[in-house]
CHARMM internal coordinates of N, CA and C (Angstrom, degrees):
IC EDIT
DIST 1 N 1 CA 1.4467
DIST 1 CA 1 C 1.5182
ANGL 1 N 1 CA 1 C 108.66
DIST 1 C 2 N 1.2842
ANGL 1 CA 1 C 2 N 114.67
DIHE 1 N 1 CA 1 C 2 N 124.19
DIST 2 N 2 CA 1.4481
ANGL 1 C 2 N 2 CA 119.31
DIHE 1 CA 1 C 2 N 2 CA -174.78
DIST 2 CA 2 C 1.5202
ANGL 2 N 2 CA 2 C 113.17
DIHE 1 C 2 N 2 CA 2 C -92.35
DIST 2 C 3 N 1.2900
ANGL 2 CA 2 C 3 N 117.72
DIHE 2 N 2 CA 2 C 3 N -38.96
DIST 3 N 3 CA 1.4561
ANGL 2 C 3 N 3 CA 118.40
DIHE 2 CA 2 C 3 N 3 CA -173.19
DIST 3 CA 3 C 1.5241
ANGL 3 N 3 CA 3 C 111.99
DIHE 2 C 3 N 3 CA 3 C -110.03
DIST 3 C 4 N 1.3036
ANGL 3 CA 3 C 4 N 113.04
DIHE 3 N 3 CA 3 C 4 N 153.58
DIST 4 N 4 CA 1.4639
ANGL 3 C 4 N 4 CA 120.19
DIHE 3 CA 3 C 4 N 4 CA 177.15
DIST 4 CA 4 C 1.5279
ANGL 4 N 4 CA 4 C 110.36
DIHE 3 C 4 N 4 CA 4 C -65.06
DIST 4 C 5 N 1.3152
ANGL 4 CA 4 C 5 N 116.60
DIHE 4 N 4 CA 4 C 5 N -38.52
DIST 5 N 5 CA 1.4620
ANGL 4 C 5 N 5 CA 120.74
DIHE 4 CA 4 C 5 N 5 CA 179.77
DIST 5 CA 5 C 1.5305
ANGL 5 N 5 CA 5 C 111.34
DIHE 4 C 5 N 5 CA 5 C -63.90
DIST 5 C 6 N 1.3271
ANGL 5 CA 5 C 6 N 117.12
DIHE 5 N 5 CA 5 C 6 N -40.30
DIST 6 N 6 CA 1.4607
ANGL 5 C 6 N 6 CA 120.64
DIHE 5 CA 5 C 6 N 6 CA 178.32
DIST 6 CA 6 C 1.5294
ANGL 6 N 6 CA 6 C 110.79
DIHE 5 C 6 N 6 CA 6 C -63.64
DIST 6 C 7 N 1.3310
ANGL 6 CA 6 C 7 N 116.48
DIHE 6 N 6 CA 6 C 7 N -43.63
DIST 7 N 7 CA 1.4659
ANGL 6 C 7 N 7 CA 120.83
DIHE 6 CA 6 C 7 N 7 CA 177.21
DIST 7 CA 7 C 1.5197
ANGL 7 N 7 CA 7 C 110.72
DIHE 6 C 7 N 7 CA 7 C -62.32
DIST 7 C 8 N 1.3391
ANGL 7 CA 7 C 8 N 117.08
DIHE 7 N 7 CA 7 C 8 N -45.44
DIST 8 N 8 CA 1.4602
ANGL 7 C 8 N 8 CA 121.40
DIHE 7 CA 7 C 8 N 8 CA 179.62
DIST 8 CA 8 C 1.5274
ANGL 8 N 8 CA 8 C 111.19
DIHE 7 C 8 N 8 CA 8 C -60.01
DIST 8 C 9 N 1.3150
ANGL 8 CA 8 C 9 N 117.41
DIHE 8 N 8 CA 8 C 9 N -41.63
DIST 9 N 9 CA 1.4706
ANGL 8 C 9 N 9 CA 120.77
DIHE 8 CA 8 C 9 N 9 CA 179.25
DIST 9 CA 9 C 1.5251
ANGL 9 N 9 CA 9 C 111.48
DIHE 8 C 9 N 9 CA 9 C -65.79
DIST 9 C 10 N 1.3322
ANGL 9 CA 9 C 10 N 117.15
DIHE 9 N 9 CA 9 C 10 N -40.67
DIST 10 N 10 CA 1.4584
ANGL 9 C 10 N 10 CA 120.15
DIHE 9 CA 9 C 10 N 10 CA 178.03
DIST 10 CA 10 C 1.5238
ANGL 10 N 10 CA 10 C 111.55
DIHE 9 C 10 N 10 CA 10 C -65.12
DIST 10 C 11 N 1.3241
ANGL 10 CA 10 C 11 N 116.79
DIHE 10 N 10 CA 10 C 11 N -41.95
DIST 11 N 11 CA 1.4707
ANGL 10 C 11 N 11 CA 120.83
DIHE 10 CA 10 C 11 N 11 CA 177.68
DIST 11 CA 11 C 1.5268
ANGL 11 N 11 CA 11 C 109.52
DIHE 10 C 11 N 11 CA 11 C -65.93
DIST 11 C 12 N 1.3129
ANGL 11 CA 11 C 12 N 117.53
DIHE 11 N 11 CA 11 C 12 N -40.71
DIST 12 N 12 CA 1.4627
ANGL 11 C 12 N 12 CA 121.45
DIHE 11 CA 11 C 12 N 12 CA 178.23
DIST 12 CA 12 C 1.5184
ANGL 12 N 12 CA 12 C 112.29
DIHE 11 C 12 N 12 CA 12 C -62.26
DIST 12 C 13 N 1.3307
ANGL 12 CA 12 C 13 N 116.38
DIHE 12 N 12 CA 12 C 13 N -43.00
DIST 13 N 13 CA 1.4708
ANGL 12 C 13 N 13 CA 120.33
DIHE 12 CA 12 C 13 N 13 CA 177.19
DIST 13 CA 13 C 1.5263
ANGL 13 N 13 CA 13 C 110.94
DIHE 12 C 13 N 13 CA 13 C -61.12
DIST 13 C 14 N 1.3346
ANGL 13 CA 13 C 14 N 116.03
DIHE 13 N 13 CA 13 C 14 N -42.92
DIST 14 N 14 CA 1.4614
ANGL 13 C 14 N 14 CA 119.98
DIHE 13 CA 13 C 14 N 14 CA 178.26
DIST 14 CA 14 C 1.5285
ANGL 14 N 14 CA 14 C 110.65
DIHE 13 C 14 N 14 CA 14 C -62.06
DIST 14 C 15 N 1.3280
ANGL 14 CA 14 C 15 N 116.99
DIHE 14 N 14 CA 14 C 15 N -46.46
DIST 15 N 15 CA 1.4725
ANGL 14 C 15 N 15 CA 121.10
DIHE 14 CA 14 C 15 N 15 CA -177.91
DIST 15 CA 15 C 1.5302
ANGL 15 N 15 CA 15 C 111.36
DIHE 14 C 15 N 15 CA 15 C -62.57
DIST 15 C 16 N 1.3310
ANGL 15 CA 15 C 16 N 116.62
DIHE 15 N 15 CA 15 C 16 N -39.36
DIST 16 N 16 CA 1.4701
ANGL 15 C 16 N 16 CA 119.35
DIHE 15 CA 15 C 16 N 16 CA -179.68
DIST 16 CA 16 C 1.5236
ANGL 16 N 16 CA 16 C 112.56
DIHE 15 C 16 N 16 CA 16 C -67.04
DIST 16 C 17 N 1.3168
ANGL 16 CA 16 C 17 N 117.16
DIHE 16 N 16 CA 16 C 17 N -29.67
DIST 17 N 17 CA 1.4649
ANGL 16 C 17 N 17 CA 118.72
DIHE 16 CA 16 C 17 N 17 CA 178.53
DIST 17 CA 17 C 1.5289
ANGL 17 N 17 CA 17 C 112.03
DIHE 16 C 17 N 17 CA 17 C -89.24
DIST 17 C 18 N 1.3345
ANGL 17 CA 17 C 18 N 117.93
DIHE 17 N 17 CA 17 C 18 N -31.70
DIST 18 N 18 CA 1.4598
ANGL 17 C 18 N 18 CA 121.53
DIHE 17 CA 17 C 18 N 18 CA -174.98
DIST 18 CA 18 C 1.5286
ANGL 18 N 18 CA 18 C 113.33
DIHE 17 C 18 N 18 CA 18 C -83.77
DIST 18 C 19 N 1.3273
ANGL 18 CA 18 C 19 N 117.83
DIHE 18 N 18 CA 18 C 19 N -44.43
DIST 19 N 19 CA 1.4681
ANGL 18 C 19 N 19 CA 120.88
DIHE 18 CA 18 C 19 N 19 CA -172.15
DIST 19 CA 19 C 1.5317
ANGL 19 N 19 CA 19 C 114.55
DIHE 18 C 19 N 19 CA 19 C -59.42
DIST 19 C 20 N 1.3345
ANGL 19 CA 19 C 20 N 120.74
DIHE 19 N 19 CA 19 C 20 N -43.94
DIST 20 N 20 CA 1.4718
ANGL 19 C 20 N 20 CA 118.39
DIHE 19 CA 19 C 20 N 20 CA 178.25
DIST 20 CA 20 C 1.5306
ANGL 20 N 20 CA 20 C 113.02
DIHE 19 C 20 N 20 CA 20 C -60.15
DIST 20 C 21 N 1.3203
ANGL 20 CA 20 C 21 N 116.64
DIHE 20 N 20 CA 20 C 21 N -38.67
DIST 21 N 21 CA 1.4635
ANGL 20 C 21 N 21 CA 120.01
DIHE 20 CA 20 C 21 N 21 CA 179.08
DIST 21 CA 21 C 1.5311
ANGL 21 N 21 CA 21 C 110.51
DIHE 20 C 21 N 21 CA 21 C -69.20
DIST 21 C 22 N 1.3231
ANGL 21 CA 21 C 22 N 116.52
DIHE 21 N 21 CA 21 C 22 N -40.21
DIST 22 N 22 CA 1.4673
ANGL 21 C 22 N 22 CA 121.25
DIHE 21 CA 21 C 22 N 22 CA -179.04
DIST 22 CA 22 C 1.5214
ANGL 22 N 22 CA 22 C 111.19
DIHE 21 C 22 N 22 CA 22 C -67.90
DIST 22 C 23 N 1.3367
ANGL 22 CA 22 C 23 N 117.26
DIHE 22 N 22 CA 22 C 23 N -41.49
DIST 23 N 23 CA 1.4651
ANGL 22 C 23 N 23 CA 120.58
DIHE 22 CA 22 C 23 N 23 CA -179.06
DIST 23 CA 23 C 1.5260
ANGL 23 N 23 CA 23 C 112.24
DIHE 22 C 23 N 23 CA 23 C -66.32
DIST 23 C 24 N 1.3343
ANGL 23 CA 23 C 24 N 117.60
DIHE 23 N 23 CA 23 C 24 N -27.20
DIST 24 N 24 CA 1.4655
ANGL 23 C 24 N 24 CA 120.49
DIHE 23 CA 23 C 24 N 24 CA 174.98
DIST 24 CA 24 C 1.5224
ANGL 24 N 24 CA 24 C 111.17
DIHE 23 C 24 N 24 CA 24 C -67.31
DIST 24 C 25 N 1.3164
ANGL 24 CA 24 C 25 N 117.24
DIHE 24 N 24 CA 24 C 25 N -28.76
DIST 25 N 25 CA 1.4562
ANGL 24 C 25 N 25 CA 122.44
DIHE 24 CA 24 C 25 N 25 CA -178.68
DIST 25 CA 25 C 1.5272
ANGL 25 N 25 CA 25 C 113.00
DIHE 24 C 25 N 25 CA 25 C -81.73
DIST 25 C 26 N 1.3229
ANGL 25 CA 25 C 26 N 116.87
DIHE 25 N 25 CA 25 C 26 N -18.62
DIST 26 N 26 CA 1.4565
ANGL 25 C 26 N 26 CA 120.66
DIHE 25 CA 25 C 26 N 26 CA -176.32
DIST 26 CA 26 C 1.5134
ANGL 26 N 26 CA 26 C 111.47
DIHE 25 C 26 N 26 CA 26 C -74.35
DIST 26 C 27 N 1.3076
ANGL 26 CA 26 C 27 N 116.32
DIHE 26 N 26 CA 26 C 27 N 144.69
DIST 27 N 27 CA 1.4586
ANGL 26 C 27 N 27 CA 122.05
DIHE 26 CA 26 C 27 N 27 CA 173.03
DIST 27 CA 27 C 1.5156
ANGL 27 N 27 CA 27 C 106.89
DIHE 26 C 27 N 27 CA 27 C -95.52
DIST 27 C 28 N 1.3163
ANGL 27 CA 27 C 28 N 117.01
DIHE 27 N 27 CA 27 C 28 N 108.42
DIST 28 N 28 CA 1.4562
ANGL 27 C 28 N 28 CA 120.86
DIHE 27 CA 27 C 28 N 28 CA -176.89
DIST 28 CA 28 C 1.5242
ANGL 28 N 28 CA 28 C 112.38
DIHE 27 C 28 N 28 CA 28 C -99.47
DIST 28 C 29 N 1.3163
ANGL 28 CA 28 C 29 N 117.79
DIHE 28 N 28 CA 28 C 29 N -17.05
DIST 29 N 29 CA 1.4572
ANGL 28 C 29 N 29 CA 120.09
DIHE 28 CA 28 C 29 N 29 CA -179.29
DIST 29 CA 29 C 1.5219
ANGL 29 N 29 CA 29 C 111.23
DIHE 28 C 29 N 29 CA 29 C 59.66
DIST 29 C 30 N 1.3181
ANGL 29 CA 29 C 30 N 116.63
DIHE 29 N 29 CA 29 C 30 N -140.81
DIST 30 N 30 CA 1.4610
ANGL 29 C 30 N 30 CA 121.06
DIHE 29 CA 29 C 30 N 30 CA 179.62
DIST 30 CA 30 C 1.5236
ANGL 30 N 30 CA 30 C 112.89
DIHE 29 C 30 N 30 CA 30 C -88.71
DIST 30 C 31 N 1.3148
ANGL 30 CA 30 C 31 N 116.96
DIHE 30 N 30 CA 30 C 31 N -9.43
DIST 31 N 31 CA 1.4664
ANGL 30 C 31 N 31 CA 119.67
DIHE 30 CA 30 C 31 N 31 CA -178.15
DIST 31 CA 31 C 1.5244
ANGL 31 N 31 CA 31 C 109.65
DIHE 30 C 31 N 31 CA 31 C -69.47
DIST 31 C 32 N 1.2983
ANGL 31 CA 31 C 32 N 114.84
DIHE 31 N 31 CA 31 C 32 N 138.29
DIST 32 N 32 CA 1.4561
ANGL 31 C 32 N 32 CA 118.56
DIHE 31 CA 31 C 32 N 32 CA 177.88
DIST 32 CA 32 C 1.5211
ANGL 32 N 32 CA 32 C 109.22
DIHE 31 C 32 N 32 CA 32 C -74.49
DIST 32 C 33 N 1.2989
ANGL 32 CA 32 C 33 N 114.61
DIHE 32 N 32 CA 32 C 33 N 152.83
DIST 33 N 33 CA 1.4563
ANGL 32 C 33 N 33 CA 119.61
DIHE 32 CA 32 C 33 N 33 CA -178.43
DIST 33 CA 33 C 1.5187
ANGL 33 N 33 CA 33 C 109.53
DIHE 32 C 33 N 33 CA 33 C -71.97
DIST 33 C 34 N 1.3159
ANGL 33 CA 33 C 34 N 116.63
DIHE 33 N 33 CA 33 C 34 N 131.48
DIST 34 N 34 CA 1.4486
ANGL 33 C 34 N 34 CA 119.23
DIHE 33 CA 33 C 34 N 34 CA -178.18
DIST 34 CA 34 C 1.5182
ANGL 34 N 34 CA 34 C 110.13
DIHE 33 C 34 N 34 CA 34 C -72.38
DIST 34 C 35 N 1.2982
ANGL 34 CA 34 C 35 N 114.98
DIHE 34 N 34 CA 34 C 35 N 148.79
DIST 35 N 35 CA 1.4551
ANGL 34 C 35 N 35 CA 120.95
DIHE 34 CA 34 C 35 N 35 CA -179.81
DIST 35 CA 35 C 1.5246
ANGL 35 N 35 CA 35 C 109.41
DIHE 34 C 35 N 35 CA 35 C -91.77
DIST 35 C 36 N 1.2939
ANGL 35 CA 35 C 36 N 116.98
DIHE 35 N 35 CA 35 C 36 N 130.90
DIST 36 N 36 CA 1.4583
ANGL 35 C 36 N 36 CA 121.37
DIHE 35 CA 35 C 36 N 36 CA 177.98
DIST 36 CA 36 C 1.5186
ANGL 36 N 36 CA 36 C 108.68
DIHE 35 C 36 N 36 CA 36 C -87.88
DIST 36 C 37 N 1.3176
ANGL 36 CA 36 C 37 N 116.23
DIHE 36 N 36 CA 36 C 37 N 131.57
DIST 37 N 37 CA 1.4551
ANGL 36 C 37 N 37 CA 119.65
DIHE 36 CA 36 C 37 N 37 CA 178.79
DIST 37 CA 37 C 1.5211
ANGL 37 N 37 CA 37 C 111.59
DIHE 36 C 37 N 37 CA 37 C -88.82
DIST 37 C 38 N 1.3103
ANGL 37 CA 37 C 38 N 117.25
DIHE 37 N 37 CA 37 C 38 N -26.03
DIST 38 N 38 CA 1.4537
ANGL 37 C 38 N 38 CA 121.39
DIHE 37 CA 37 C 38 N 38 CA 178.77
DIST 38 CA 38 C 1.5217
ANGL 38 N 38 CA 38 C 109.45
DIHE 37 C 38 N 38 CA 38 C -112.24
DIST 38 C 39 N 1.2739
ANGL 38 CA 38 C 39 N 114.26
DIHE 38 N 38 CA 38 C 39 N 153.70
DIST 39 N 39 CA 1.4475
ANGL 38 C 39 N 39 CA 120.35
DIHE 38 CA 38 C 39 N 39 CA 178.24
DIST 39 CA 39 C 1.5247
ANGL 39 N 39 CA 39 C 109.58
DIHE 38 C 39 N 39 CA 39 C -73.25
DIST 39 C 40 N 1.3143
ANGL 39 CA 39 C 40 N 116.92
DIHE 39 N 39 CA 39 C 40 N 132.00
DIST 40 N 40 CA 1.4599
ANGL 39 C 40 N 40 CA 120.63
DIHE 39 CA 39 C 40 N 40 CA 176.77
DIST 40 CA 40 C 1.5257
ANGL 40 N 40 CA 40 C 110.00
DIHE 39 C 40 N 40 CA 40 C -61.22
DIST 40 C 41 N 1.3077
ANGL 40 CA 40 C 41 N 116.76
DIHE 40 N 40 CA 40 C 41 N -32.04
DIST 41 N 41 CA 1.4584
ANGL 40 C 41 N 41 CA 120.19
DIHE 40 CA 40 C 41 N 41 CA 177.79
DIST 41 CA 41 C 1.5212
ANGL 41 N 41 CA 41 C 111.22
DIHE 40 C 41 N 41 CA 41 C -61.60
DIST 41 C 42 N 1.3361
ANGL 41 CA 41 C 42 N 116.54
DIHE 41 N 41 CA 41 C 42 N -41.70
DIST 42 N 42 CA 1.4607
ANGL 41 C 42 N 42 CA 120.39
DIHE 41 CA 41 C 42 N 42 CA 177.81
DIST 42 CA 42 C 1.5231
ANGL 42 N 42 CA 42 C 110.96
DIHE 41 C 42 N 42 CA 42 C -64.52
DIST 42 C 43 N 1.3194
ANGL 42 CA 42 C 43 N 116.03
DIHE 42 N 42 CA 42 C 43 N -44.75
DIST 43 N 43 CA 1.4555
ANGL 42 C 43 N 43 CA 120.70
DIHE 42 CA 42 C 43 N 43 CA -177.51
DIST 43 CA 43 C 1.5305
ANGL 43 N 43 CA 43 C 110.90
DIHE 42 C 43 N 43 CA 43 C -64.90
DIST 43 C 44 N 1.3109
ANGL 43 CA 43 C 44 N 118.27
DIHE 43 N 43 CA 43 C 44 N -39.58
DIST 44 N 44 CA 1.4564
ANGL 43 C 44 N 44 CA 121.37
DIHE 43 CA 43 C 44 N 44 CA -177.47
DIST 44 CA 44 C 1.5275
ANGL 44 N 44 CA 44 C 112.74
DIHE 43 C 44 N 44 CA 44 C -78.61
DIST 44 C 45 N 1.3193
ANGL 44 CA 44 C 45 N 117.65
DIHE 44 N 44 CA 44 C 45 N -26.43
DIST 45 N 45 CA 1.4583
ANGL 44 C 45 N 45 CA 120.49
DIHE 44 CA 44 C 45 N 45 CA -179.96
DIST 45 CA 45 C 1.5226
ANGL 45 N 45 CA 45 C 111.35
DIHE 44 C 45 N 45 CA 45 C -65.17
DIST 45 C 46 N 1.3237
ANGL 45 CA 45 C 46 N 117.29
DIHE 45 N 45 CA 45 C 46 N -37.47
DIST 46 N 46 CA 1.4697
ANGL 45 C 46 N 46 CA 120.90
DIHE 45 CA 45 C 46 N 46 CA -177.04
DIST 46 CA 46 C 1.5319
ANGL 46 N 46 CA 46 C 112.14
DIHE 45 C 46 N 46 CA 46 C -63.07
DIST 46 C 47 N 1.3474
ANGL 46 CA 46 C 47 N 120.83
DIHE 46 N 46 CA 46 C 47 N -51.22
DIST 47 N 47 CA 1.4695
ANGL 46 C 47 N 47 CA 117.73
DIHE 46 CA 46 C 47 N 47 CA 178.81
DIST 47 CA 47 C 1.5310
ANGL 47 N 47 CA 47 C 113.97
DIHE 46 C 47 N 47 CA 47 C -68.83
DIST 47 C 48 N 1.3257
ANGL 47 CA 47 C 48 N 117.76
DIHE 47 N 47 CA 47 C 48 N -30.55
DIST 48 N 48 CA 1.4629
ANGL 47 C 48 N 48 CA 119.02
DIHE 47 CA 47 C 48 N 48 CA 176.87
DIST 48 CA 48 C 1.5234
ANGL 48 N 48 CA 48 C 109.79
DIHE 47 C 48 N 48 CA 48 C -65.20
DIST 48 C 49 N 1.3289
ANGL 48 CA 48 C 49 N 115.95
DIHE 48 N 48 CA 48 C 49 N -43.25
DIST 49 N 49 CA 1.4656
ANGL 48 C 49 N 49 CA 120.31
DIHE 48 CA 48 C 49 N 49 CA 178.06
DIST 49 CA 49 C 1.5354
ANGL 49 N 49 CA 49 C 110.75
DIHE 48 C 49 N 49 CA 49 C -64.85
DIST 49 C 50 N 1.3295
ANGL 49 CA 49 C 50 N 117.00
DIHE 49 N 49 CA 49 C 50 N -33.70
DIST 50 N 50 CA 1.4680
ANGL 49 C 50 N 50 CA 120.84
DIHE 49 CA 49 C 50 N 50 CA 176.06
DIST 50 CA 50 C 1.5280
ANGL 50 N 50 CA 50 C 110.51
DIHE 49 C 50 N 50 CA 50 C -59.20
DIST 50 C 51 N 1.3218
ANGL 50 CA 50 C 51 N 117.26
DIHE 50 N 50 CA 50 C 51 N -44.12
DIST 51 N 51 CA 1.4598
ANGL 50 C 51 N 51 CA 120.94
DIHE 50 CA 50 C 51 N 51 CA -178.95
DIST 51 CA 51 C 1.5284
ANGL 51 N 51 CA 51 C 112.21
DIHE 50 C 51 N 51 CA 51 C -68.74
DIST 51 C 52 N 1.3258
ANGL 51 CA 51 C 52 N 116.69
DIHE 51 N 51 CA 51 C 52 N -20.10
DIST 52 N 52 CA 1.4599
ANGL 51 C 52 N 52 CA 120.47
DIHE 51 CA 51 C 52 N 52 CA 176.41
DIST 52 CA 52 C 1.5264
ANGL 52 N 52 CA 52 C 112.02
DIHE 51 C 52 N 52 CA 52 C -88.76
DIST 52 C 53 N 1.3157
ANGL 52 CA 52 C 53 N 117.76
DIHE 52 N 52 CA 52 C 53 N -7.42
DIST 53 N 53 CA 1.4616
ANGL 52 C 53 N 53 CA 121.94
DIHE 52 CA 52 C 53 N 53 CA -175.40
DIST 53 CA 53 C 1.5244
ANGL 53 N 53 CA 53 C 111.45
DIHE 52 C 53 N 53 CA 53 C -92.86
DIST 53 C 54 N 1.3176
ANGL 53 CA 53 C 54 N 115.70
DIHE 53 N 53 CA 53 C 54 N 178.06
DIST 54 N 54 CA 1.4613
ANGL 53 C 54 N 54 CA 121.68
DIHE 53 CA 53 C 54 N 54 CA 178.32
DIST 54 CA 54 C 1.5307
ANGL 54 N 54 CA 54 C 112.58
DIHE 53 C 54 N 54 CA 54 C -91.11
DIST 54 C 55 N 1.3209
ANGL 54 CA 54 C 55 N 117.83
DIHE 54 N 54 CA 54 C 55 N -2.20
DIST 55 N 55 CA 1.4659
ANGL 54 C 55 N 55 CA 121.11
DIHE 54 CA 54 C 55 N 55 CA -178.28
DIST 55 CA 55 C 1.5250
ANGL 55 N 55 CA 55 C 110.22
DIHE 54 C 55 N 55 CA 55 C -69.79
DIST 55 C 56 N 1.3428
ANGL 55 CA 55 C 56 N 115.20
DIHE 55 N 55 CA 55 C 56 N 146.65
DIST 56 N 56 CA 1.4594
ANGL 55 C 56 N 56 CA 120.47
DIHE 55 CA 55 C 56 N 56 CA -177.97
DIST 56 CA 56 C 1.5216
ANGL 56 N 56 CA 56 C 112.63
DIHE 55 C 56 N 56 CA 56 C -98.48
DIST 56 C 57 N 1.3330
ANGL 56 CA 56 C 57 N 117.02
DIHE 56 N 56 CA 56 C 57 N -24.81
DIST 57 N 57 CA 1.4672
ANGL 56 C 57 N 57 CA 118.49
DIHE 56 CA 56 C 57 N 57 CA 177.04
DIST 57 CA 57 C 1.5226
ANGL 57 N 57 CA 57 C 109.48
DIHE 56 C 57 N 57 CA 57 C -132.37
DIST 57 C 58 N 1.3264
ANGL 57 CA 57 C 58 N 114.34
DIHE 57 N 57 CA 57 C 58 N 148.34
DIST 58 N 58 CA 1.4609
ANGL 57 C 58 N 58 CA 120.70
DIHE 57 CA 57 C 58 N 58 CA -172.44
DIST 58 CA 58 C 1.5194
ANGL 58 N 58 CA 58 C 112.38
DIHE 57 C 58 N 58 CA 58 C -68.29
DIST 58 C 59 N 1.3198
ANGL 58 CA 58 C 59 N 118.26
DIHE 58 N 58 CA 58 C 59 N -35.00
DIST 59 N 59 CA 1.4649
ANGL 58 C 59 N 59 CA 120.63
DIHE 58 CA 58 C 59 N 59 CA -178.93
DIST 59 CA 59 C 1.5293
ANGL 59 N 59 CA 59 C 110.58
DIHE 58 C 59 N 59 CA 59 C -61.76
DIST 59 C 60 N 1.3178
ANGL 59 CA 59 C 60 N 117.21
DIHE 59 N 59 CA 59 C 60 N -46.06
DIST 60 N 60 CA 1.4608
ANGL 59 C 60 N 60 CA 120.25
DIHE 59 CA 59 C 60 N 60 CA 178.37
DIST 60 CA 60 C 1.5267
ANGL 60 N 60 CA 60 C 110.58
DIHE 59 C 60 N 60 CA 60 C -63.86
DIST 60 C 61 N 1.3052
ANGL 60 CA 60 C 61 N 117.06
DIHE 60 N 60 CA 60 C 61 N -41.39
DIST 61 N 61 CA 1.4668
ANGL 60 C 61 N 61 CA 120.90
DIHE 60 CA 60 C 61 N 61 CA 177.81
DIST 61 CA 61 C 1.5172
ANGL 61 N 61 CA 61 C 110.63
DIHE 60 C 61 N 61 CA 61 C -60.44
DIST 61 C 62 N 1.3200
ANGL 61 CA 61 C 62 N 116.55
DIHE 61 N 61 CA 61 C 62 N -46.42
DIST 62 N 62 CA 1.4593
ANGL 61 C 62 N 62 CA 120.25
DIHE 61 CA 61 C 62 N 62 CA -176.32
DIST 62 CA 62 C 1.5232
ANGL 62 N 62 CA 62 C 111.62
DIHE 61 C 62 N 62 CA 62 C -66.91
DIST 62 C 63 N 1.3254
ANGL 62 CA 62 C 63 N 117.02
DIHE 62 N 62 CA 62 C 63 N -46.49
DIST 63 N 63 CA 1.4675
ANGL 62 C 63 N 63 CA 119.43
DIHE 62 CA 62 C 63 N 63 CA -177.23
DIST 63 CA 63 C 1.5283
ANGL 63 N 63 CA 63 C 112.25
DIHE 62 C 63 N 63 CA 63 C -74.48
DIST 63 C 64 N 1.3253
ANGL 63 CA 63 C 64 N 117.95
DIHE 63 N 63 CA 63 C 64 N -38.41
DIST 64 N 64 CA 1.4625
ANGL 63 C 64 N 64 CA 120.53
DIHE 63 CA 63 C 64 N 64 CA -177.32
DIST 64 CA 64 C 1.5230
ANGL 64 N 64 CA 64 C 113.77
DIHE 63 C 64 N 64 CA 64 C -82.68
DIST 64 C 65 N 1.3118
ANGL 64 CA 64 C 65 N 116.64
DIHE 64 N 64 CA 64 C 65 N -36.13
DIST 65 N 65 CA 1.4591
ANGL 64 C 65 N 65 CA 119.16
DIHE 64 CA 64 C 65 N 65 CA -173.16
DIST 65 CA 65 C 1.5310
ANGL 65 N 65 CA 65 C 112.93
DIHE 64 C 65 N 65 CA 65 C -106.79
DIST 65 C 66 N 1.3187
ANGL 65 CA 65 C 66 N 117.39
DIHE 65 N 65 CA 65 C 66 N -54.23
DIST 66 N 66 CA 1.4630
ANGL 65 C 66 N 66 CA 120.08
DIHE 65 CA 65 C 66 N 66 CA -174.47
DIST 66 CA 66 C 1.5233
ANGL 66 N 66 CA 66 C 111.33
DIHE 65 C 66 N 66 CA 66 C -66.90
DIST 66 C 67 N 1.3236
ANGL 66 CA 66 C 67 N 117.44
DIHE 66 N 66 CA 66 C 67 N -50.55
DIST 67 N 67 CA 1.4654
ANGL 66 C 67 N 67 CA 119.85
DIHE 66 CA 66 C 67 N 67 CA -177.65
DIST 67 CA 67 C 1.5254
ANGL 67 N 67 CA 67 C 112.51
DIHE 66 C 67 N 67 CA 67 C -68.19
DIST 67 C 68 N 1.3143
ANGL 67 CA 67 C 68 N 117.22
DIHE 67 N 67 CA 67 C 68 N -31.05
DIST 68 N 68 CA 1.4635
ANGL 67 C 68 N 68 CA 120.51
DIHE 67 CA 67 C 68 N 68 CA -177.67
DIST 68 CA 68 C 1.5324
ANGL 68 N 68 CA 68 C 112.90
DIHE 67 C 68 N 68 CA 68 C -86.30
DIST 68 C 69 N 1.3210
ANGL 68 CA 68 C 69 N 116.53
DIHE 68 N 68 CA 68 C 69 N -45.01
DIST 69 N 69 CA 1.4724
ANGL 68 C 69 N 69 CA 119.77
DIHE 68 CA 68 C 69 N 69 CA -170.38
DIST 69 CA 69 C 1.5227
ANGL 69 N 69 CA 69 C 114.67
DIHE 68 C 69 N 69 CA 69 C -106.61
DIST 69 C 70 N 1.3233
ANGL 69 CA 69 C 70 N 117.57
DIHE 69 N 69 CA 69 C 70 N -22.10
DIST 70 N 70 CA 1.4716
ANGL 69 C 70 N 70 CA 118.91
DIHE 69 CA 69 C 70 N 70 CA -174.87
DIST 70 CA 70 C 1.5194
ANGL 70 N 70 CA 70 C 113.91
DIHE 69 C 70 N 70 CA 70 C -110.83
DIST 70 C 71 N 1.3167
ANGL 70 CA 70 C 71 N 118.23
DIHE 70 N 70 CA 70 C 71 N 8.31
DIST 71 N 71 CA 1.4628
ANGL 70 C 71 N 71 CA 120.83
DIHE 70 CA 70 C 71 N 71 CA -179.20
DIST 71 CA 71 C 1.5187
ANGL 71 N 71 CA 71 C 111.49
DIHE 70 C 71 N 71 CA 71 C -58.47
DIST 71 C 72 N 1.3116
ANGL 71 CA 71 C 72 N 117.44
DIHE 71 N 71 CA 71 C 72 N -37.28
DIST 72 N 72 CA 1.4649
ANGL 71 C 72 N 72 CA 121.37
DIHE 71 CA 71 C 72 N 72 CA 177.77
DIST 72 CA 72 C 1.5134
ANGL 72 N 72 CA 72 C 113.23
DIHE 71 C 72 N 72 CA 72 C -68.04
DIST 72 C 73 N 1.3272
ANGL 72 CA 72 C 73 N 116.31
DIHE 72 N 72 CA 72 C 73 N -30.52
DIST 73 N 73 CA 1.4573
ANGL 72 C 73 N 73 CA 120.80
DIHE 72 CA 72 C 73 N 73 CA 179.88
DIST 73 CA 73 C 1.5245
ANGL 73 N 73 CA 73 C 112.11
DIHE 72 C 73 N 73 CA 73 C -78.30
DIST 73 C 74 N 1.3416
ANGL 73 CA 73 C 74 N 116.41
DIHE 73 N 73 CA 73 C 74 N -32.64
DIST 74 N 74 CA 1.4636
ANGL 73 C 74 N 74 CA 122.46
DIHE 73 CA 73 C 74 N 74 CA -179.12
DIST 74 CA 74 C 1.5363
ANGL 74 N 74 CA 74 C 108.18
DIHE 73 C 74 N 74 CA 74 C -125.01
DIST 74 C 75 N 1.3180
ANGL 74 CA 74 C 75 N 118.72
DIHE 74 N 74 CA 74 C 75 N 77.00
DIST 75 N 75 CA 1.4713
ANGL 74 C 75 N 75 CA 120.00
DIHE 74 CA 74 C 75 N 75 CA -174.98
DIST 75 CA 75 C 1.5269
ANGL 75 N 75 CA 75 C 113.83
DIHE 74 C 75 N 75 CA 75 C -66.64
DIST 75 C 76 N 1.3295
ANGL 75 CA 75 C 76 N 118.38
DIHE 75 N 75 CA 75 C 76 N -25.98
DIST 76 N 76 CA 1.4576
ANGL 75 C 76 N 76 CA 119.68
DIHE 75 CA 75 C 76 N 76 CA -178.23
DIST 76 CA 76 C 1.5128
ANGL 76 N 76 CA 76 C 109.70
DIHE 75 C 76 N 76 CA 76 C -86.02
END
COOR INIT
IC SEED 1 N 1 CA 1 C
IC BUILD
């Protein structure tokens, strides 16, 4: 995968097909389902991209690359 957008779209497609099936399996009881403020696709794209990068630790990747270069792509 060459582009961040392509990776994000693939992760988004997976989440849209997987999450409804997974949520049916969950035991929620009487508790209401919590609302997610961020997209799971956004959250999952960052660690997947980390594993595709040359960085050895996630903290350096996040502070050097994500916060500096990807802030516009992931504003939340």
